[in-house]
BALUMRO-168174 format. One line per field, with one value per atom (N, C-alpha, C): residue in one letter; chain; x, z, y. Coordinates in steps of 0.001 Angstrom, whole numbers, plus 524288, in hexadecimal, padded with zeros to 5 digits. Each point is the difference from the previous one (the first is absolute). Layout:
BEGIN
code A; ... .
unit A; ... .
c1 X; ... .
c3 Z; ... .
c2 Y; ... .
//
This chain:
BEGIN
code M; M; M; R; R; R; N; N; N; I; I; I; R; R; R; T; T; T; L; L; L; I; I; I; I; I; I; D; D; D; D; D; D; E; E; E; R; R; R; G; G; G; A; A; A; R; R; R; Q; Q; Q; E; E; E; L; L; L; A; A; A; R; R; R; M; M; M; L; L; L; K; K; K; S; S; S; Y; Y; Y; P; P; P; Q; Q; Q; V; V; V; T; T; T; I; I; I; L; L; L; G; G; G; E; E; E; A; A; A; A; A; A; N; N; N; A; A; A; D; D; D; E; E; E; A; A; A; E; E; E; Q; Q; Q; L; L; L; I; I; I; G; G; G; L; L; L; L; L; L; K; K; K; P; P; P; D; D; D; L; L; L; I; I; I; F; F; F; L; L; L; D; D; D; I; I; I; Q; Q; Q; M; M; M; P; P; P; G; G; G; R; R; R; S; S; S; G; G; G; F; F; F; D; D; D; L; L; L; L; L; L; E; E; E; N; N; N; L; L; L; V; V; V; H; H; H; V; V; V; P; P; P; Q; Q; Q; V; V; V; I; I; I; F; F; F; V; V; V; T; T; T; A; A; A; F; F; F; D; D; D; S; S; S; Y; Y; Y; A; A; A; V; V; V; Q; Q; Q; A; A; A; F; F; F; E; E; E; V; V; V; S; S; S; A; A; A; M; M; M; D; D; D; Y; Y; Y; L; L; L; M; M; M; K; K; K; P; P; P; V; V; V; R; R; R; E; E; E; E; E; E; R; R; R; F; F; F; K; K; K; N; N; N; A; A; A; M; M; M; D; D; D; K; K; K; A; A; A; I; I; I; E; E; E; K; K; K; I; I; I; G; G; G; T; T; T; N; N; N; D; D; D; G; G; G; A; A; A; A; A; A; V; V; V; F; F; F; V; V; V; K; K; K; D; D; D; R; R; R; S; S; S; K; K; K; H; H; H; H; H; H; L; L; L; I; I; I; K; K; K; W; W; W; K; K; K; D; D; D; V; V; V; H; H; H; L; L; L; I; I; I; E; E; E; S; S; S; V; V; V; E; E; E; N; N; N; Y; Y; Y; A; A; A; R; R; R; L; L; L; F; F; F; F; F; F; G; G; G; Q; Q; Q; E; E; E; Q; Q; Q; V; V; V; L; L; L; L; L; L; K; K; K; T; T; T; S; S; S; L; L; L; N; N; N; K; K; K; L; L; L; E; E; E; E; E; E; N; N; N; P; P; P; D; D; D; C; C; C; E; E; E; R; R; R; F; F; F; F; F; F; R; R; R; A; A; A; S; S; S; R; R; R; S; S; S; I; I; I; L; L; L; F; F; F; N; N; N; L; L; L; D; D; D; Y; Y; Y; I; I; I; S; S; S; S; S; S; V; V; V; K; K; K; K; K; K; D; D; D; D; D; D; E; E; E; G; G; G; M; M; M; F; F; F; V; V; V; E; E; E; L; L; L; K; K; K; T; T; T; G; G; G; N; N; N; L; L; L; I; I; I; R; R; R; I; I; I; S; S; S; E; E; E; R; R; R; Q; Q; Q; A; A; A; V; V; V; K; K; K; L; L; L; R; R; R; S; S; S; L; L; L; I; I; I; K; K; K; T; T; T .
unit A; A; A; A; A; A; A; A; A; A; A; A; A; A; A; A; A; A; A; A; A; A; A; A; A; A; A; A; A; A; A; A; A; A; A; A; A; A; A; A; A; A; A; A; A; A; A; A; A; A; A; A; A; A; A; A; A; A; A; A; A; A; A; A; A; A; A; A; A; A; A; A; A; A; A; A; A; A; A; A; A; A; A; A; A; A; A; A; A; A; A; A; A; A; A; A; A; A; A; A; A; A; A; A; A; A; A; A; A; A; A; A; A; A; A; A; A; A; A; A; A; A; A; A; A; A; A; A; A; A; A; A; A; A; A; A; A; A; A; A; A; A; A; A; A; A; A; A; A; A; A; A; A; A; A; A; A; A; A; A; A; A; A; A; A; A; A; A; A; A; A; A; A; A; A; A; A; A; A; A; A; A; A; A; A; A; A; A; A; A; A; A; A; A; A; A; A; A; A; A; A; A; A; A; A; A; A; A; A; A; A; A; A; A; A; A; A; A; A; A; A; A; A; A; A; A; A; A; A; A; A; A; A; A; A; A; A; A; A; A; A; A; A; A; A; A; A; A; A; A; A; A; A; A; A; A; A; A; A; A; A; A; A; A; A; A; A; A; A; A; A; A; A; A; A; A; A; A; A; A; A; A; A; A; A; A; A; A; A; A; A; A; A; A; A; A; A; A; A; A; A; A; A; A; A; A; A; A; A; A; A; A; A; A; A; A; A; A; A; A; A; A; A; A; A; A; A; A; A; A; A; A; A; A; A; A; A; A; A; A; A; A; A; A; A; A; A; A; A; A; A; A; A; A; A; A; A; A; A; A; A; A; A; A; A; A; A; A; A; A; A; A; A; A; A; A; A; A; A; A; A; A; A; A; A; A; A; A; A; A; A; A; A; A; A; A; A; A; A; A; A; A; A; A; A; A; A; A; A; A; A; A; A; A; A; A; A; A; A; A; A; A; A; A; A; A; A; A; A; A; A; A; A; A; A; A; A; A; A; A; A; A; A; A; A; A; A; A; A; A; A; A; A; A; A; A; A; A; A; A; A; A; A; A; A; A; A; A; A; A; A; A; A; A; A; A; A; A; A; A; A; A; A; A; A; A; A; A; A; A; A; A; A; A; A; A; A; A; A; A; A; A; A; A; A; A; A; A; A; A; A; A; A; A; A; A; A; A; A; A; A; A; A; A; A; A; A; A; A; A; A; A; A; A; A; A; A; A; A; A; A; A; A; A; A; A; A; A; A; A; A; A; A; A; A; A; A; A; A; A; A; A; A; A; A; A; A; A; A; A; A; A; A; A; A; A; A; A; A; A; A; A; A; A; A; A; A; A; A; A; A; A; A; A; A; A; A; A; A; A; A; A; A; A; A; A; A; A; A; A; A; A; A; A; A; A; A; A; A; A; A; A; A; A; A; A; A; A; A; A; A; A; A; A; A; A; A; A; A; A; A; A; A; A; A; A; A; A; A; A; A; A; A; A; A; A; A; A; A; A; A; A; A; A; A; A; A; A; A; A; A; A; A; A; A; A; A; A; A; A; A; A; A; A; A; A; A; A; A; A .
c1 1EAEB; 80469; 80525; 80470; 8040B; 80314; 8011E; 80394; 805D0; 8018D; 805E7; 803E0; 80350; 8036F; 80518; 801CF; 804AA; 8035E; 804A1; 80428; 80254; 801EB; 8015D; 80656; 802E7; 80664; 801DD; 8019D; 80307; 80347; 80468; 803DF; 7FE6C; 7FBCB; 7FE33; 7FA80; 8008C; 7FA59; 7FB42; 80165; 7FBFE; 7FE1D; 802CC; 7FD96; 7FC6B; 8029A; 7FC57; 7F9F9; 80089; 7FAE1; 7FD2F; 801B9; 7FD27; 7FD2E; 802F6; 7FDA9; 7FB8E; 80133; 7FBF3; 7FAF3; 80125; 7FB0A; 7FCD6; 802D3; 7FD96; 7FCC5; 8029B; 7FD36; 7FB28; 7FF81; 7FADA; 7FBB8; 7FFDB; 7FC4B; 7FD86; 803C0; 7FE9A; 7FEC3; 7FB52; 7FEB9; 801F8; 7FF70; 80272; 805AC; 8031F; 805A9; 801D9; 8025C; 80169; 8066C; 801AC; 80519; 8029C; 8030D; 80279; 8045B; 802B4; 803BD; 8038A; 80419; 803B6; 80501; 803B3; 80613; 802B5; 80450; 8036B; 804B0; 8014D; 8042D; 7FED9; 8039F; 7FF67; 7FF8B; 8042A; 80061; 7FB10; 7FD7E; 7FA90; 7FC0D; 800CA; 7FB87; 7FFD8; 804B6; 80136; 7FDDA; 7FFDF; 7FD7E; 7FB77; 7FD78; 7FA47; 7FE23; 801F4; 7FD51; 80068; 8048C; 80025; 7FBBC; 7FF4C; 7FC50; 7FAA4; 7FDF8; 7FB0B; 7FE07; 803AF; 7FE1C; 7FC4B; 8013B; 7FB3E; 7FEED; 7FC60; 7FDB9; 8031F; 8010E; 801FB; 8036A; 8041E; 803FF; 80094; 80000; 801C7; 8060D; 80222; 806E3; 802E8; 802F3; 803AA; 8049F; 8026B; 80459; 805B5; 8009A; 80487; 7FF5B; 80260; 7FFD4; 805AF; 800F7; 805A2; 800E3; 803D7; 801CB; 7FE6A; 7FCCE; 7FE38; 7FB0B; 80130; 7FB45; 7FAA3; 7FC28; 7FB94; 80088; 80399; 80133; 802B4; 80376; 801E5; 7FCF1; 7FCC2; 7FC6E; 7FC76; 7FDD2; 7FD95; 80280; 80599; 803CB; 800BB; 7FEB7; 80105; 7F98F; 7FC7E; 7FB66; 7FE07; 7FF28; 7FDF7; 7FA00; 7FCD2; 7FA7D; 7FFBA; 7FEC8; 8005A; 7F9DD; 7FF27; 7FABE; 7FFE9; 7FB82; 7FF12; 80210; 802B9; 80363; 7FE29; 7FF0E; 7FF9D; 804EA; 80314; 80504; 7FE0C; 802A9; 7FF2C; 805D4; 80151; 80464; 800AC; 80463; 800DC; 8030C; 801EE; 803FD; 7FE24; 7FDF0; 7FDDA; 803FF; 80579; 803E9; 7FE79; 7FD09; 7FF63; 7FAB2; 7FE12; 7FAB0; 8013C; 8045B; 80003; 800B6; 803E6; 80035; 7FB15; 7FC55; 7FBCD; 7FC9C; 80023; 7FC58; 801FF; 805F1; 80227; 7FED0; 7FEBB; 7FED5; 7FA08; 7FD45; 7FA42; 7FD3B; 801E6; 7FD0F; 7FA3F; 7FCC9; 7FAC2; 7FF63; 8033C; 7FF63; 8051E; 80048; 804CD; 7FDCE; 8010F; 7FDB6; 8049C; 80096; 802EA; 7FEFA; 802EC; 7FF25; 80057; 7FD85; 7FB15; 7FBEF; 7FD96; 7FB01; 7FB90; 7FE51; 7FB62; 7FB42; 7FB84; 7FB6D; 7FDE0; 8000D; 7FDE6; 802BC; 804DD; 804A2; 7FF2A; 7FFE5; 7FF5C; 7FA7F; 7FBD3; 7FB78; 80095; 802C6; 8009C; 802D1; 804AE; 802F9; 7FD0C; 7FC68; 7FC96; 7FBAF; 7FDD0; 7FC24; 802C5; 804A0; 802C6; 80125; 80183; 80153; 7FBB1; 7FBB3; 7FB3B; 7FDA1; 800DE; 7FEE3; 80379; 804B5; 80368; 8004A; 80000; 80030; 7FB0F; 7FC16; 7FB57; 7FF0B; 803C8; 800CA; 80359; 8024D; 80436; 80404; 80224; 80403; 803C2; 801B2; 80317; 805ED; 8020E; 804FC; 80476; 80451; 8036D; 80602; 803F7; 80483; 80369; 8035E; 80267; 8059D; 80295; 8050F; 80340; 803CC; 80494; 8038D; 7FF8A; 803B5; 803DF; 80487; 80389; 7FDA6; 7FF00; 7FDC2; 7F9F4; 7FD95; 7F9FA; 7FE41; 7FB0E; 7FC74; 7FBBA; 7FD97; 7FBCF; 7FCCC; 7FB0F; 7FBAB; 7FC88; 8013F; 7FEC4; 7FAD8; 7FBF1; 7FBFD; 80102; 7FF4E; 801B6; 7FD1C; 7FB9F; 7FBD7; 802A3; 80369; 801BC; 80611; 80156; 805CB; 7FE40; 80216; 7FE9F; 803FC; 804C5; 805BC; 80306; 80270; 803E1; 8044A; 80491; 804CD; 8045E; 8021E; 8048A; 804EA; 801FF; 804F1; 803C1; 80375; 8030A; 7FCA4; 800AA; 7FDB1; 7FABB; 7FEE2; 7FB84; 7FBB1; 7FBD2; 7FCA2; 7FDED; 8003A; 7FEA8; 7FA76; 7FCD9; 7FADC; 7FF17; 7FD0C; 7FD5B; 7FB38; 7FE8F; 7FB51; 7FF76; 7FB81; 7FF63; 804C3; 802E6; 80451; 80529; 7FF3F; 80427; 801BF; 80494; 801FC; 802D3; 80037; 8024D; 802E1; 80360; 8031A; 7FD47; 7FE90; 7FE5E; 802F2; 801FA; 802B1; 7FEA2; 7FE0F; 7FE51; 800C8; 7FEA4; 80061; 7FB26; 8005A; 7FA5A; 7FD89; 80363; 7FD3C; 7FD26; 80234; 7FC5F; 7FB5C; 800E4; 7FB19; 7FC17; 800F9; 7FC3E; 7FD7F; 80287; 7FD92; 7FC31; 80117; 7FCE4; 7FAA4; 7FB94; 7FAA2; 7FE96; 802B7; 7FE89; 800BB; 8042B; 8018D; 7FDE8; 7FAA3; 7FD8B; 7FE7C; 7FFB0; 7FF4B; 80454; 804CD; 804B2; 800CF; 801BF; 80177; 805BC; 80194; 8068D; 80101; 801C1; 8003C; 8045A; 80513; 80430; 80380; 804DC; 802F7; 80027; 80064; 8012E; 7FB6D; 7FAF5; 7FB8C; 7FA8A; 7FEAF; 7FA03; 7FD12; 7FB3A; 7FC55; 7FBD1; 7FC48; 7FAA1; 7FC42; 7FD38; 7FBDE; 7FC6F; 7FE7E; 7FC1F; 80139; 80611; 80160; 7FFF6; 7FE5B; 800FA; 7FCA7; 802AE; 7FCFC; 7FE5A; 80329; 80037; 80405; 7FF02; 802C1; 80195; 80466; 800F4; 80449; 800BD; 8046D; 8020A; 80592; 80324; 80362; 80405; 80312; 80384; 800C0; 80223; 7FCDE; 7FAB2; 7FD07; 7FB73; 7FEDA; 7FBD4; 801E6; 7FD8B; 801EB; 7FB28; 8005D; 7FB61; 8017E; 7FD23; 7FF72; 7FD6C; 80179; 7FDC7; 7FD58; 7FBE9; 7FDDC; 80325; 8056C; 8030B; 80408; 7FEEE; 80353; 804AF; 8017F; 8033B; 7FEF2; 803EF; 7FFF8; 80309; 7FDB5; 80210; 8007F; 803B2; 80109; 7FDED; 7FCB1; 7FF66; 80315; 801B0; 802A8; 7FCE6; 801D0; 7FD64; 7FC14; 80348; 7FD60; 7FB28; 8015B; 7FC26; 7FAE4; 80203; 7FB98; 7FA5F; 80179; 7FC68; 7FC09; 80330; 7FD56; 7FCAB; 80208; 7FDB5; 7FA8E; 8002B; 7FC1F; 7FB19; 8017F; 7FB68; 7FDA2; 802E7; 7FE9C; 7FC02; 8024D; 7FC04; 7FD45; 800AA; 7FC39; 8007E; 8049A; 800EC; 80155 .
c3 47D09; 80175; 7FEAA; 7FD2E; 7FF49; 804D3; 7FFE7; 80420; 8001D; 8041A; 7FF67; 802B3; 7FCB5; 80223; 801FE; 80496; 802C3; 802A8; 80059; 80370; 8031D; 80561; 80303; 800F0; 7FF90; 80021; 80423; 803C0; 80508; 80269; 801BD; 802AF; 805EB; 801C0; 8055C; 7FFBA; 80374; 7FFDB; 802AA; 8032B; 80367; 7FC00; 7FCCC; 7FCAC; 7FAE4; 7FE7F; 7FCC7; 801CC; 804EA; 80349; 80027; 80194; 800F6; 7FA6B; 7FBE6; 7FABD; 7FE36; 80174; 7FED5; 80314; 804F2; 80386; 7FDBE; 7FE1A; 7FE22; 7FA26; 7FD7A; 7FB7F; 800A1; 8047B; 80067; 7FF5F; 800CF; 7FEB1; 7FB35; 7FC41; 7F9AD; 7FD47; 80051; 7FDEF; 7FA3A; 7FD38; 7F9C9; 7FFC8; 804E7; 7FFF8; 800AA; 7FCE8; 801B7; 800AF; 80432; 801D0; 7FDB0; 7FBE7; 7FD73; 80302; 80316; 80304; 8027A; 802FE; 80211; 7FE11; 800D3; 7FFDE; 803E9; 800DD; 80452; 7FE03; 7FA4B; 7FE05; 7F995; 7FD59; 7FAD8; 7FC58; 801F8; 7FCC0; 7FF91; 804E4; 8009A; 7FCEC; 800C8; 7FD8B; 7F95A; 7FDB2; 7FAA7; 7FDF7; 80318; 7FDF0; 80047; 80416; 800F7; 7FB58; 7FF1C; 7FC59; 7FAFB; 7FEE6; 7FB3E; 7FEC6; 803D3; 7FFAF; 80086; 8030A; 8022E; 7FD67; 7FD60; 7FDBF; 8020C; 8056A; 802F7; 7FD20; 801D4; 7FE95; 8022B; 805BC; 803A1; 803A6; 801F0; 80376; 80423; 80570; 8037E; 8023A; 7FE11; 80024; 80377; 803FD; 803B1; 7FC32; 800EF; 7FCBB; 8025B; 8051E; 80276; 8018F; 7FCF8; 802AA; 7FF64; 802A8; 7FFE2; 7FA5C; 7FDC4; 7FA95; 7FBAE; 7FD99; 7FB2F; 8029F; 7FEEE; 801CF; 7FC8C; 801AA; 7FCAC; 7FAB1; 7FF38; 7FAFE; 7FC2D; 802A0; 7FD84; 7FDCF; 802C9; 7FEC2; 7FC09; 7FF44; 7FB45; 7FBB1; 80002; 7FBF8; 7FCCF; 802DB; 7FDD0; 7FD5F; 800C8; 7FEF7; 7F9EA; 7FDD2; 7FA85; 7FF7A; 80419; 8007D; 80500; 80115; 8045C; 801AD; 8040C; 80220; 80165; 8024F; 8025F; 8051F; 80206; 80549; 80382; 80530; 80461; 80354; 800F7; 80341; 805B5; 80386; 805B1; 80229; 802BD; 80232; 80519; 8035E; 804B8; 7FEF6; 7FB95; 7FEA3; 7FC46; 80186; 7FC8D; 7FCDF; 8004E; 7FC6B; 7FAEC; 7FF5E; 7FA33; 7FDFD; 80248; 7FE8C; 7F9D2; 8003F; 7FA4A; 7FC27; 800F4; 7FBD9; 7FED1; 8037C; 7FF1E; 7FBD5; 8016F; 7FCBE; 7FABF; 7FFC3; 7FA69; 7FCA4; 8027D; 7FBAC; 80055; 80130; 7FEED; 8043F; 80386; 803EA; 80035; 80168; 8008A; 8056D; 803F0; 8048D; 8039B; 80426; 803A9; 80593; 802DD; 8053B; 8039C; 804CB; 802F0; 804F9; 8027E; 803FA; 8056F; 8034C; 80049; 7FBC6; 7FD33; 7FCD1; 8024F; 7FFD0; 80233; 7FBF8; 80361; 7FD3F; 7FBAA; 8016C; 7FCA7; 7FADC; 800BE; 7FB3C; 7FC93; 80247; 7FD4E; 7FC75; 802AB; 7FD42; 7FB06; 8015E; 7FB91; 7FAF8; 801E5; 7FBC6; 7FDAD; 8027B; 7FDE0; 7FC31; 8022E; 7FBF0; 7FA65; 80077; 7FB2C; 7FD87; 8026E; 7FC9B; 7FD41; 8037A; 7FD66; 7FAEE; 80051; 7FC72; 7FA52; 801BC; 7FBBF; 7FDDE; 80267; 7FE72; 7FC8B; 801C8; 7FB84; 7FB5F; 7FF92; 7FABB; 7FCB0; 80200; 7FC65; 7FDC6; 80329; 7FDA0; 7FC87; 80092; 7FB8E; 80297; 7FE0A; 8012F; 8008A; 80427; 7FFFA; 8010D; 7FE82; 80167; 803F5; 802B3; 803EC; 7FE4E; 7FF38; 7FE87; 803E8; 80125; 802B0; 7FC13; 7FF12; 7FBEE; 80485; 8001B; 802E8; 805BD; 80157; 80599; 80070; 7FBD8; 7FF79; 7FEF2; 80297; 7FF3F; 7FCD0; 7FD09; 7FC56; 7FFEE; 800C0; 7FEDC; 7FBAC; 7FB65; 7FBB0; 7FD24; 7FE5B; 7FDDC; 7FA97; 7FE28; 7FADB; 7FC15; 801BB; 7FBD4; 7FED8; 80449; 7FF0F; 7FD7E; 7FEC7; 7FD30; 7F91E; 7FD2F; 7FAC0; 7FCBD; 801F5; 7FC76; 803AD; 7FDF1; 8031C; 7FC71; 800CF; 7FCEB; 8020E; 7FD48; 80133; 8012F; 80409; 800C6; 802FC; 7FD44; 800DB; 802C7; 805C6; 80236; 8035D; 7FE68; 802DA; 7FC90; 80287; 7FC54; 8021B; 7FC3A; 80194; 7FF7C; 803F9; 8000F; 7FF84; 7FC5A; 8004A; 80172; 8035C; 802CE; 8006F; 7FE16; 8013B; 7FD45; 803CD; 7FE0A; 802B8; 80255; 8023A; 7FD08; 801DD; 7FDFC; 80478; 80001; 80462; 7FD82; 801ED; 7FDD7; 80329; 7FDCA; 802DA; 7FE8D; 803CA; 7FFC2; 7FD88; 7FB12; 7FD6B; 7F9F4; 7FD60; 7F935; 7FE56; 7FB59; 7FC5F; 7FFB5; 7FF7E; 7FF44; 803EC; 804C9; 80406; 80194; 7FE61; 7FFBF; 7FD0E; 7FB07; 7FCEA; 80146; 80375; 80261; 80555; 80145; 804CD; 7FE54; 801C7; 7FF84; 80021; 80469; 80184; 7FB34; 7FBF3; 7FBC6; 7FAC9; 8008D; 7FB0C; 7FBA7; 802E2; 7FB68; 7FE48; 8003F; 7FD82; 7FBFB; 7FBFE; 7FA71; 7FF32; 7FD81; 7FF1D; 7FA61; 80036; 7FAF7; 7FDFB; 8020E; 7FDCB; 8048F; 7FEF3; 803FB; 80547; 7FF16; 804DF; 80266; 7FD3B; 801C7; 80170; 803AB; 8015B; 8003E; 7FE3C; 80174; 801CF; 80154; 80314; 7FA9C; 7FF4E; 7FB6E; 8012F; 8059D; 80132; 7FEF3; 7FF8A; 7FEC3; 7FA2F; 7FCFB; 7F9CC; 7FEA8; 7FD4B; 7FE1B; 7FA47; 7FDB6; 7F9CE; 7FDFB; 7FC4C; 7FC71; 7FADF; 7FF74; 7F996; 7FDD8; 7FAF0; 7FCD1; 7FD14; 7FE7E; 7FCD1; 7FC3A; 7FDB1; 7FCA9; 802D4; 804BB; 80343; 802E8; 7FFC3; 80186; 80446; 80361; 8037C; 80607; 801D8; 804EE; 802A4; 80540; 80371; 80309; 80089; 80364; 804A7; 8048F; 80580; 80124; 803C6; 80190; 80306; 800EA; 80341; 7FC4D; 7FAF7; 7FC3B; 7FDA9; 8029A; 7FEE7; 7F98E; 7FD09; 7FAC4; 800B2; 7FEE5; 7FFDB; 7FB1B; 7FE12; 7FAD1; 80179; 7FC4D; 80101; 7FB16; 802A2; 7FCBC; 7FBD4; 7FBBA; 7FBBF; 801FE; 8028A; 80292; 80374; 8037B; 80364; 7FDF0; 7FC2C; 7FD43; 7FF8F; 7FD8F; 7FE7F; 80451; 80432; 80530; 8016E; 80056; 8012C; 7FD59; 7FA85; 7FC80; 80177; 801F5; 800F0; 80577; 80357; 80533; 7FFA7; 7FC26; 7FFD9; 7FB77; 7FBF8; 7FBAD; 7FC80; 7FED4; 7FCD9; 7FAB4 .
c2 57FEB; 80323; 7FC31; 80212; 7FD43; 7FD68; 7FB85; 7FDBF; 801C2; 801A1; 801FB; 7FC7D; 7FD23; 7FC79; 80253; 7FF80; 80302; 7FC37; 801CC; 7FD58; 8043D; 7FD9D; 80307; 7FE55; 80441; 7FF58; 80368; 7FCBE; 803CA; 7FC36; 8005F; 7FCF7; 7FEE8; 80377; 7FF93; 7FCD3; 7FB08; 7FE5C; 80281; 80386; 80315; 803D0; 801AA; 803C2; 7FE13; 7FAD7; 7FDBA; 7FDFD; 7FEE7; 7FDA5; 804C5; 80520; 8048B; 801AA; 7FF4D; 801CA; 7FBBE; 7FB58; 7FC38; 801D1; 8009B; 80102; 804AB; 8039C; 804AA; 7FF37; 7FC35; 7FF04; 7FC06; 7FDC5; 7FD31; 80397; 80505; 8039F; 800E3; 7FD52; 80018; 7FBB9; 7FE86; 7FA61; 8001E; 80422; 7FF51; 7FEE4; 80003; 7FEEF; 7FA75; 7FD2C; 7FB89; 7FF66; 7FE7C; 7FFAC; 7FB5C; 7FFEC; 7FB90; 7FCDF; 80326; 7FEF1; 803F5; 7FEC0; 80284; 7FE83; 8048D; 7FF09; 8031F; 7FDF8; 802DB; 801AF; 7FF68; 8021C; 80147; 80227; 800C8; 7FB93; 7FD07; 7F9BD; 7FDA2; 7FF64; 7FD7F; 802C4; 8048A; 803E7; 7FF5A; 8006F; 7FEF2; 7FC04; 7FBE4; 7FAA4; 7FEFC; 80263; 80089; 803EF; 80416; 8041B; 7FD3B; 7FCEC; 7FF05; 7FA92; 7FD41; 7FB97; 801CB; 80305; 801C0; 8055B; 8033B; 80502; 8035F; 800E4; 8032E; 805CB; 80215; 804AE; 80472; 7FE54; 804F8; 7FCA5; 80275; 7FEAF; 80466; 7FE35; 80281; 7FF24; 80371; 7FF92; 802C2; 7FD80; 8035A; 800C0; 80441; 8018E; 7FDAD; 8016D; 7FE4B; 7FA05; 7FC37; 7FA83; 7FD3B; 7FC3A; 7FD94; 7FE0D; 800BC; 7FE8B; 80458; 7FED7; 803B0; 802DC; 805B9; 80307; 7FFC0; 80329; 7FF90; 8020A; 8053C; 801D3; 7FBD9; 7FD1F; 7FC05; 7FC1B; 7FE4E; 7FC22; 80203; 80502; 80149; 800A9; 80114; 800CB; 7FB33; 7FB2B; 7FA73; 7FE2B; 802B7; 7FDC7; 80161; 7FBA2; 80078; 8023F; 7FE71; 80326; 801A6; 804F1; 80315; 80209; 7FD63; 8011C; 80563; 801BF; 804C5; 7FFFA; 803DC; 7FF2C; 803DD; 7FE43; 803E2; 7FE63; 8041E; 7FEAC; 800C3; 7FBE8; 800A8; 7FF68; 80473; 7FF9E; 80369; 7FF53; 802B2; 804C5; 800F3; 80407; 803BA; 8055F; 802F7; 80294; 7FF1F; 80263; 7FD4E; 7FC14; 7FD02; 8022A; 80412; 80247; 802D3; 8028C; 80202; 7FD1C; 7FBE6; 7FBB7; 7FD3D; 7FED6; 7FC95; 8034E; 80507; 80329; 801FC; 7FFFC; 7FF9A; 7FB8F; 7FBCA; 7FB3C; 7FFF5; 80412; 7FFC9; 7FB3B; 7FF33; 7FC20; 8019B; 7FC5A; 8015E; 802AD; 7FED4; 80233; 7FECC; 801E6; 7FF63; 80035; 7FBC4; 7FF8E; 7FFD1; 802CD; 7FFBB; 7FC42; 7FCC7; 7FC44; 8039A; 7FE46; 7FD5D; 80251; 7FC4F; 8021A; 80176; 804BC; 801C9; 7FE03; 7FEC5; 7FDF7; 8043C; 804CA; 80406; 8006A; 80025; 7FFBF; 7FB71; 7FB45; 7FAE6; 800B1; 80224; 80035; 80385; 80457; 803EF; 7FCC2; 7FCBA; 7FDBC; 7FBD8; 7FCEF; 7FBFF; 80295; 803ED; 803C2; 80065; 80202; 80220; 7FB11; 7FB4E; 7FB2C; 7FE45; 7FF2C; 7FDD2; 802ED; 80533; 8035F; 7FEF8; 80039; 80051; 7FAB5; 7FBC4; 7FAD4; 7FF20; 80215; 7FF49; 80284; 803D9; 80237; 7FCA8; 7FC5B; 7FDDC; 802D4; 802F1; 803BF; 7FE7F; 7FA3E; 7FE42; 7FE35; 7FB6F; 7FE9D; 80439; 7FEFA; 803F5; 7FC6F; 8034A; 7FEDA; 802E1; 7FE9E; 802C9; 80007; 80596; 8013D; 802F2; 7FE1D; 8032E; 802A0; 80507; 8021D; 8045F; 7FEEF; 80318; 8003D; 80506; 800D6; 7FFA8; 7FFE4; 8003D; 7FAAA; 7FF5C; 7FB78; 80154; 7FD14; 80179; 7FA3E; 800F6; 7FC99; 800FA; 7FDC1; 801AA; 7FCFF; 801D1; 7FDA7; 7FF03; 7FAD0; 7FF4A; 80292; 8017F; 8030E; 804E4; 80248; 80609; 7FF0B; 7FBDF; 7FF38; 80093; 80449; 7FF9F; 7FDC2; 7FEE0; 7FE78; 7FCA8; 7FBD7; 7FD26; 7FF35; 80187; 7FF83; 7FC9E; 7FD04; 7FC02; 80303; 7FF6F; 802A5; 7FB7F; 7FD40; 7FC33; 7FBDC; 7FEB9; 7FC3A; 801F0; 80488; 803DA; 80079; 80241; 8023F; 8058C; 80394; 805BC; 800C4; 8016D; 8005B; 80626; 801E6; 805CF; 8000D; 80442; 80053; 8056D; 8038E; 80482; 80300; 803C5; 8022D; 7FCEA; 7FB74; 7FD31; 7FB48; 7FE72; 7FB2D; 7FD48; 7FADF; 7FCC4; 7FB2E; 7FE7C; 7FB1D; 7FB45; 7FB95; 7FBF4; 7FAA5; 7FDDF; 7FB0D; 7FAFA; 80100; 7FAEA; 801F0; 7FBB4; 7FFB8; 80154; 801A7; 800A4; 7FB0F; 7FB74; 7FAE4; 7FDDF; 801B8; 7FEB1; 80326; 803D0; 804DA; 7FD85; 7FDDF; 7FE89; 7FA77; 7FCDE; 7FBF4; 80085; 8052F; 801D9; 800EE; 7FD4E; 800E8; 805FF; 802BD; 804AF; 804E0; 7FD7B; 803F7; 7FDFD; 7FD46; 7FE59; 80445; 804C7; 804C5; 801CD; 7FE3F; 80217; 7FC81; 802B9; 7FE38; 80061; 7FBD2; 7FFDA; 802E3; 8051F; 8031A; 7FD26; 7FF2B; 7FEAC; 7FCED; 7FE56; 7FCF7; 80356; 8056C; 803D3; 802FE; 7FEDE; 803FE; 7FC54; 800E7; 7FEDA; 804C6; 8005D; 80508; 7FE1C; 80305; 7FEDF; 801F8; 7FB4F; 80072; 803DA; 80147; 80332; 80663; 80091; 804CB; 801B9; 7FCF7; 800F6; 804BF; 80390; 80544; 7FED5; 7FD29; 7FFB7; 7FC85; 7FC88; 7FCF8; 801CA; 80112; 80272; 7FC82; 80190; 7FDC4; 80321; 7FF7A; 8031E; 7FCD8; 8019A; 7FC74; 7FBBC; 80127; 7FC37; 7FB5F; 800E4; 7FC3A; 801F0; 7FD15; 8023B; 80225; 80457; 80177; 80185; 800D7; 800F5; 805E3; 80264; 8055A; 7FF1F; 8006A; 7FEF2; 8060D; 7FF16; 804A1; 80373; 7FDB8; 80363; 8028D; 7FEE0; 802B0; 7FD17; 7FB27; 7FC16; 7FDFC; 7FFE0; 7FDDF; 7FA91; 7FA95; 7FBC9; 7FD24; 7FE5F; 7FD1A; 7FA7F; 7FD69; 7FB1A; 7FC0D; 7FC1E; 7FC86; 7FDB5; 7FF00; 7FCF8; 7FBA4; 7FBCE; 7FC2F; 80155; 80331; 80228; 80377; 801BB; 8039B; 7FC62; 7FB76; 7FC0B; 7FE9D; 7FF76; 7FE6D; 8048A; 804EA; 804EB; 80093; 7FF2D; 8017B; 7FBEA; 7FB6E; 7FC48; 800F0; 802C0; 801F9; 804A5; 80405; 804F9; 80007; 7FBB8; 7FFBD; 804A7; 801B5; 804B2; 7FE6A .
//
C-alpha cells in the first residue's frame, strides 16, 4: 500500500494535535510536519511536496484559499474549518473533503477512506486558480490548451476557461506540465489531446480532440515531428 505523505495546516495548536492523534490510526500515513499559517505552509509544501494536506481556511494573514493560489504544485486537499459558510467554496474547488470542527471520528474516517482511494489512483497534479468570484482546482490532465494573454495564461478545460497569474515560459518549466507542447510564442497544448496532425500550404497544424485547430510554427514543427514520429 502506498505511503501517503501529509501536512497539517492550522493556526490552532489544539486542532493540529487532534488531527495528528486521529491520523495515528492510519499506519500508511506519514505526517511530514505542521504549519500554523499560510507562509509556513507554502515553504513546507514547496520543500516536502506532500500528497495530502489538511488545511484550515480562516487563518491570520493569508487564508487557505490564498495559500492554494500561490502554490506551483497543489496536493490533494481536505479542508478543516469551524465556519460552514466556506463549504460551498470548498467544493467549488473540488476539494477532496470538508471537515467541520470539532471533527467527528466517523467523518474523519470517511474523509480518509476517500483520500486513500483517490491518492492511490495517482489522479494527477493540479493547479488552483481564483478567477473573479470562483475558485477552481484543475487537474493539468484536464487542460487541453493554454493561451498567453499579456502577463497571464488562459487555461482551457472542458467548456470552461480561466486566467492564471503566470507566463507560458514558467509553465514550460513546471514539471507538472511536461505533456504540454509549445506550438508558438502564445500557445501551449496538451499532447494527449491530439486527434490528428495535418499539413497545408502554410505548414503544419494540429487538430485536438476538442476540435481546436492549432497552427505549429516552422521551428516547433520539427520538434513535434520527432515527438510523434510523423
